[in-house]
Structures are given as structure tokens and as C-alpha cells.
C-alpha positions as CSV (number, residue, x, y, z in Angstrom):
1,X,0.0,0.0,0.0
2,X,3.0,2.3,-0.2
3,X,2.3,5.5,-2.0
4,X,-1.6,5.3,-1.4
5,X,-2.9,8.6,-0.5
6,X,-5.5,9.2,2.5
7,X,-6.2,12.9,1.5
8,X,-9.7,12.1,0.3
9,X,-10.8,10.7,3.7
10,X,-12.8,12.9,6.1
11,X,-10.8,12.9,9.4
12,X,-13.0,13.1,12.5
13,X,-12.1,15.0,15.7
14,X,-8.9,16.6,16.4
15,X,-7.1,16.3,13.0
16,X,-3.4,17.5,13.2
17,X,-3.0,21.1,12.0
18,X,-0.5,20.0,9.6
19,X,1.0,16.5,8.8
20,X,4.6,15.4,8.2
21,X,4.0,11.8,7.0
22,X,1.3,9.2,6.7
23,X,1.7,5.3,7.0
24,X,-0.8,2.6,6.6
25,X,-0.3,-0.5,8.6
26,X,-0.1,-3.8,6.3
27,X,-3.5,-5.2,7.2
28,X,-5.2,-2.0,6.1
29,X,-7.0,-1.5,9.4
30,X,-5.4,1.6,10.7
31,X,-3.1,4.5,9.5
32,X,-1.1,7.0,11.4
33,X,-0.3,10.7,10.8
34,X,2.8,12.4,11.9
35,X,1.6,15.7,13.3
36,X,3.2,19.1,13.5
37,X,1.4,19.5,16.7
38,X,3.8,17.0,18.3
39,X,1.5,14.2,18.3
40,X,0.8,10.9,16.3
41,X,-2.8,10.6,15.3
42,X,-4.0,7.0,14.8
43,X,-7.2,6.5,12.5
44,X,-9.5,3.6,11.3
45,X,-8.6,3.1,7.6
46,X,-11.3,0.5,6.9
47,X,-14.1,1.5,4.3
48,X,-12.7,5.0,3.9
49,X,-13.6,5.8,7.7
50,X,-11.0,8.2,8.9
51,X,-12.4,7.9,12.5
52,X,-9.9,8.9,15.0
53,X,-8.7,6.0,17.3
54,X,-5.9,7.5,19.3
55,X,-3.6,10.5,19.9
56,X,0.0,9.4,20.9
57,X,1.8,12.0,22.9
58,X,5.5,11.9,23.5
59,X,7.5,14.2,21.3
60,X,8.5,17.7,22.3
61,X,8.7,18.9,18.7
62,X,6.8,18.3,15.4
63,X,6.7,14.6,14.4
64,X,8.3,14.2,11.1
65,X,8.1,10.4,10.2
66,X,6.0,7.5,11.1
67,X,6.3,3.7,9.9
68,X,4.7,0.6,11.0
69,X,6.7,-2.5,11.4
70,X,6.5,-5.0,8.6
71,X,5.6,-7.9,10.8
72,X,2.6,-8.9,13.1
73,X,4.0,-7.0,16.0
74,X,1.8,-3.9,15.5
75,X,4.8,-1.7,16.3
76,X,4.6,2.0,15.1
77,X,7.9,4.1,15.2
78,X,7.6,7.8,15.1
79,X,10.5,10.4,14.9
80,X,10.5,13.9,15.8
81,X,12.6,17.1,15.1
82,X,13.5,16.8,18.8
83,X,15.8,13.9,18.0
84,X,13.8,11.3,19.7
85,X,12.3,8.1,18.3
86,X,9.3,6.5,19.9
87,X,8.1,2.9,19.6
88,X,4.5,2.3,20.2
89,X,2.3,-0.8,20.3
90,X,-0.7,0.3,18.5
91,X,-3.7,-2.1,18.4
92,X,-1.7,-5.3,17.7
93,X,-3.2,-7.0,14.7
94,X,-4.1,-10.2,16.7
95,X,-5.9,-8.1,19.3
96,X,-7.3,-5.3,17.1
97,X,-10.8,-4.4,18.0
98,X,-11.4,-3.5,14.3
99,X,-13.0,-6.4,12.3
100,X,-10.8,-7.7,9.5
101,X,-11.5,-5.9,6.1
102,X,-13.7,-8.1,3.8
């Protein structure tokens, strides 16, 4: 799904003012947005939903990059202008409350 855009989705509640990067998890259930507001925003990707699921707060400067691991771990990495990298366990695929996409 690399290169797929999500700009046509309507993002509900608290979208980041500006985004540095977007990544879609391999199972196509969720996507993450690197926010210039210093947060990572996680959204439901199924059926063009765009429903906000979580806001991950850690960084002290704009988040510039996000990437999901290419395995079943559910790990998400985020990197910020403050020089930090954070690893998050975000809705692991085997425990994800979102039903698999049909």
C-alpha cells in the first residue's frame, strides 16, 4: 500500500493542523499521521472511515516520520525534530478491535 494517499478521507475530531507523514499498516485496518502538533494521530482506515482512534503524545517537537513494522507485532515508530524516536504498540493485529476488512 505504499504510495496510497488518504487525503480524500474525512478525518473526524482533532485532526493535526499539519501532517509530516502518513503510514498505513499492512493489514489495512489503521493508519497513522505524523503531526506538526507533536503528536501521532491514529485513524481507522477501513471502508474510507477516517475515524480517530488514538492520539499518541510523547514528542516535544513536530513529528516528521511514522512507520509500521512489517511484521505482526503492531509496532509503530515515530521520529521527531527533537531528535527522539518512539516505539508504540498500537492495536496489535491479533488483538485489534477492528474487524478484518472483507
